[in-house]
C-alpha positions in Angstrom: 0.0 0.0 0.0 1.4 3.4 -1.0 1.6 6.3 1.4 -1.1 8.0 -0.7 -3.5 5.0 -0.3 -2.9 4.8 3.4 -3.7 8.5 3.8 -6.8 8.2 1.7 -8.1 5.4 4.0 -7.2 7.5 7.1 -9.1 10.4 5.6 -12.1 8.3 5.0 -12.1 7.0 8.5 -11.7 10.5 9.9 -14.7 11.7 7.9 -16.8 8.8 9.1 -15.9 9.6 12.7 -16.8 13.2 12.1 -20.2 12.1 10.9 -20.8 9.9 13.9 -19.8 12.9 16.1 -22.6 14.9 14.4 -25.1 12.2 15.1 -24.0 11.9 18.8 -24.3 15.7 19.1 -27.9 15.7 18.1 -28.8 13.3 21.0 -27.0 15.1 23.8 -29.0 16.2 26.8 -26.8 17.3 29.8 -24.0 19.7 30.0 -21.7 16.9 31.2 -22.3 15.1 28.0 -21.6 18.3 26.1 -18.2 18.7 27.7 -17.2 15.3 26.7 -18.5 16.0 23.2 -16.5 19.1 22.8 -13.3 17.2 23.7 -14.1 14.6 21.1 -14.6 17.3 18.5 -11.2 18.8 19.4 -9.6 15.4 19.1 -11.3 15.0 15.7 -10.0 18.4 14.5 -6.5 17.4 15.4 -7.0 14.1 13.4 -8.1 16.1 10.4 -5.1 18.3 10.7 -2.7 15.3 10.8 -4.3 13.7 7.8 -4.1 17.0 5.8 -0.4 17.5 6.8 0.3 13.9 5.6 -1.4 14.6 2.3 0.5 17.8 1.8 3.8 16.0 2.3 2.9 13.2 -0.1 1.4 15.5 -2.8 4.2 18.1 -2.5 
């Protein structure tokens, strides 16, 4: 598997996890749940940033 293929799969997985976060967000009730959700979103944003950095390095 090339680096580009690996990054493509990683990007797909990251996008799917983002969609699941959106579904979870629509079902939150309490502020405690919201705090945990915000942390998950921040983690997801850093995942996206890592994938994009990897793609930039591969694509030049």
